[in-house]
Structure formats: C-alpha cells, structure tokens
C-alpha positions in Angstrom: -28.8 183.0 33.2 -31.1 181.6 35.9 -29.8 178.7 37.9 -32.3 176.0 38.7 -32.6 174.3 42.0 -32.9 170.5 41.7 -34.6 168.5 44.4 -35.4 164.8 44.9 -39.1 164.1 45.3 -39.6 162.6 48.7 -42.5 160.2 49.6 -44.4 160.7 52.8 -42.4 157.9 54.4 -39.1 159.7 53.6 -38.1 157.5 50.6 -36.5 159.3 47.7 -37.0 157.1 44.6 -34.5 159.0 42.4 -31.7 158.9 45.1 -32.3 155.2 45.6 -32.2 154.7 41.8 -29.0 156.6 41.4 -27.4 154.7 44.2 -28.3 151.4 42.5 -26.5 152.3 39.3 -22.9 151.4 38.5 -20.2 154.1 38.9 -20.0 155.1 35.2 -23.7 155.4 34.7 -24.2 157.2 38.0 -21.5 159.7 37.1 -23.1 160.2 33.7 -26.6 160.8 35.1 -25.2 163.2 37.8 -23.4 165.2 35.2 -26.6 165.2 33.1 -28.6 166.5 36.2 -25.9 169.3 36.4 -26.6 170.2 32.8 -30.3 170.3 33.6 -29.6 172.6 36.5 -27.7 175.0 34.3 -30.2 175.0 31.4 -33.6 174.3 32.9 -36.4 174.9 30.5 -34.0 175.4 27.6 -32.6 171.8 27.8 -33.6 169.7 24.8 -32.7 166.4 23.2 -30.4 164.5 23.4 -30.4 165.3 27.2 -34.0 165.9 27.9 -37.4 165.3 26.3 -40.9 166.4 27.2 -43.1 163.3 27.6 -46.6 164.5 28.5 -48.5 166.7 30.9 -45.4 168.5 32.1 -43.4 165.3 32.8 -39.9 165.3 31.2 -37.3 162.7 31.0 -33.6 163.2 31.5 -31.5 160.8 29.4 -28.1 159.2 30.0 -26.4 156.5 28.1 -23.2 154.5 28.7 -22.4 152.0 26.0 -25.6 150.2 25.3 -27.1 150.9 28.8 -29.7 153.7 28.8 -31.2 155.2 31.9 -33.9 157.8 32.4 -34.9 160.1 35.3 -38.3 161.7 35.1 -38.9 165.2 36.4 -41.1 168.2 36.4 -40.7 171.9 36.9 -42.1 173.7 40.0 -42.6 177.4 40.8 -39.4 179.4 41.3 -37.0 177.7 39.0 -37.3 174.4 40.9 -36.9 171.0 39.2 -38.2 168.0 41.1 -36.7 164.6 40.1 -39.4 161.9 40.6 -38.3 158.5 39.6 -35.7 156.7 37.5 -35.4 153.5 35.5 -33.2 151.5 33.2 -34.7 151.8 29.7 -35.2 148.4 28.0 -37.7 149.3 25.3 -38.1 151.9 22.6 -40.9 153.7 24.4 -40.8 155.0 27.9 -43.1 152.7 30.0 -46.5 154.2 30.7 -46.2 152.9 34.3 -43.1 155.1 34.8 -44.8 158.2 33.4 -47.9 157.4 35.6 -45.6 157.0 38.7 -44.1 160.5 37.9 -47.5 162.0 37.6 -48.7 160.5 40.9 -45.5 161.7 42.6 -46.0 165.2 41.2 -49.7 165.2 42.4 -48.5 164.2 45.8 -45.8 166.8 45.8 -48.2 169.6 44.9 -50.8 168.4 47.4 -48.3 168.5 50.2 -46.8 171.8 49.1 -50.3 173.4 49.2 -51.2 172.0 52.6 -47.8 173.2 54.0 -48.7 176.8 53.2 
C-alpha cells in the first residue's frame, strides 16, 4: 500500500492557512481532524465518505465532526502521492461555501505555478 505525503499549502508570504485553522480549533476537534488527516495519508485516493468527498475540479474535502460541530479541510492531490491541504473552515450550512472551494482552487493554482517555476 502506498503511503501518501501530506503537506500544508504555504502562501508566498509563508502563511499556512490549514495549520492556522487547525491551531484555532479546540483540542477535541483538532485531535479528530489530525486523526482524519492520518487516515487520508494511509488511504489517499481510496478514501471516501464519511471521511472524504470530491467537491469539484480535483478539490476534495476532509470531514471531521465532534458533537454538532463540523469542520472541513480542503485538499488536492499532486504528483508522486502528495496531498496538499489548502484551507479549512467550520461548516455552518448544508453546502460547502463556494468561497471556500474557490479559495482552494486559487491556492492550488498558486501552488502549481510556483512548483513549475521552481523547476
């Protein structure tokens, strides 16, 4: 079984939105999301609901729930069994906010652009 490498997307200014998001969560929710990230690392493309769901255009959401609180971390796959976590949010509505998906798409575009220019 292939093991996936998980990395936090990093903005040009060094900020890591997912790391900041995880640090903002309470202990229980952070622990739950970290264990869900571990499950993602072990299962990669095979991970399905209730843990993971494909949203659109290669953007996926990782799901964690503690009581009635629901959090999501968005991510995408990159060459060589790499998973890049882009952004996270606390889910308050039935549908994933379009703004969060759009943010993940922009982060991915930035990530890919910088990867290409680094080669």
